[in-house]
N, C-alpha and C positions, 0 to 999 in steps of 0.2 A: 456739722461734720467737717468744718474747717475749710470749706471750698467756696470760691467766688460763684455768684449766681450765674454768670455767663459761662464759666467752666462746667457748671452743673447742667446747663442747657445743652452745651456741646456734648457732654457725656450721655445725656438722655437721647439726643439725636443719633449719636453713634450706636447706642443700644437698639434704637428703633430700626436704623438702617441695617444692623446686623440681623435682626429678626426677619426683615423683609428681603434678605439676601442681597442687599445693595452693598454691604460691607462684609468682607471675608472673616474678620476677627474682631475681638474686643481689646486688642493691644494698642493702648494709647496712654499718655501720661497727662497729668494735670498738676497744678500748683495747689498743694494741700498743706495747710498750716505752714506756709512759707517754703515748702520743699517740693521740688518736682519729683513726683512718684508715679508708678504704674497705678492707673485709676482703679481697675477691678482686680480683686484677688483671684487666685487660682480657683477657689470654690465658686466665686461669682461666675467665672467663665465656664466652668464645668456645668453649673446649673443652667446657664443660658444656652448651652448646646442642647440640653433637653427641652428647654422652653421653645427654642427655635424649631426643633424637630416636631413638637406638638403643633405649633403654628403652621408649619409647612403641611403637616398631615391634614389639618383642618381645611386649608386652602384646596388641597387635592380632593378631599371629600366633598367640599362645596362644589367644585367644578364638575366632579362626577355626577353629583346630584342634579345640577343644572342640565347637564347633557342628557341624563336619564329622563328628566322632566320634559325636555324638548323632544326627545325620541317618542315618549308616550303620547304627547300632544300630536306629533306628526302622524303616528299610527292611528290614533283616534280620528283625526281630521280627514285622513285620506282613505280610511278603510270603512266602508259602509257596513261591514259585517259586525263591527264592534258595537255592542249594545250597552255601553257604559254611560251612565249619566254623570258626565264630568262635573257639572255644577254641584250636584249632591256630594260627590266624592271630595271635592275641594272644600265644601262647607263642613262636612263631617270631619275631615282631617284637620282643618284649622281649629275647629272647636275642641277636638281631642288633644290637639297640640298645646292648648292653653293650660291643660292640667299640669304638665311638668313645669311650665313657666310659673304658674301660681304656687306650686309646691316649693320651687327654688326660691322665689321671692319671700315666702313665709319663713323658710329655713334661714335665709340670710338675715331676715329681721330678728328672728329668735336668738341666733348666736352665730354671727358671721365667722368668727375665728374658728369655731369648732368645725364648721362645714368647709371652710377654706383648707383646714388641715386634712379633712377627709378627701377633698378634691386632690390634694397633693399625694396622698397615699394611694389613691386610685390611679392617677395618671403618671406618676413618677416611680420608676422601678428601683430607685435608690434613695439614699437620704441626703443627697447633695442640695436639696431644697432647704435643709435645716441650716441656715446661715447664722453666723455669729456676728452680732452688731459691733463687736470690738474689732474684728478683723475684716469683715466683709461689707463693703460700701453699699452693695445692692439692697440689702435689707434696710439700710438707713435712708436711702433715696426714695424708695417706694414703700410708703407706710401702709398699714392696714386700711386706712381711709382711701388711699389710692386704689387698692385692689377692690374694695367695696364699690367705689364709684365705677371702676372698670367693669365689674360684674353687672352692675345696674345698666351700664351702656350696652353690654353684650345682650343681656336679657331684653332690653328695649328694642334692639335691632331684630331679635327673634320675634318679639311681639308684633312689631311693625310688619315683618314678613308674613306672619300669620294673618294679620289684618288685611294685607294685600291679597293673600290667597282667598280669604273669606269674601272679600269684595269681588274678586274675579268669579268665584263660585256663584255668588248672588246674581251678578250680571249675566252669566251664562244661563242660569236658571230662569231669570226674567225674560231673556231673549227667546228661550225655548218656549216658555208659556205664551209669549206674545205671538209666536208663529202658530200656535194651536188655537188661538182665538179667532 
């Protein structure tokens, strides 16, 4: 794409900082094909506003989920009237949680591009994600392979979280059984 590797690293870091709310905008220039130009196109920037909003919503949902989980554990731990078998609940939820994981992995394996497109149609309310490789650098920087690897990483974190939940459920169940022996 006519850009020095170091400038590409800086552009990627600027993009990540923007998504993390460390940087306010994506306005910066780089030397491309010997000319100092604005790095991202208007379309790139508009699409990244949507991407950033999705990332921020995911962070909020994760934090709410963690607070809710802590609240539930607090209630169960300090309320003797609650007759919930936490261990079994954790085991069952982690096992059921593997089904979407396995389904997504299978779909990605079958046709990543098709399901990547479906993902965009579901989560983006406009067509700003349809970038032109001739004018929009974002689509040239981040290839399908990049997004495929990113999806695998995200699903791996999801699977690890399920494994941790399963392990906690098993530990709770074993401790409970040990008390009854």
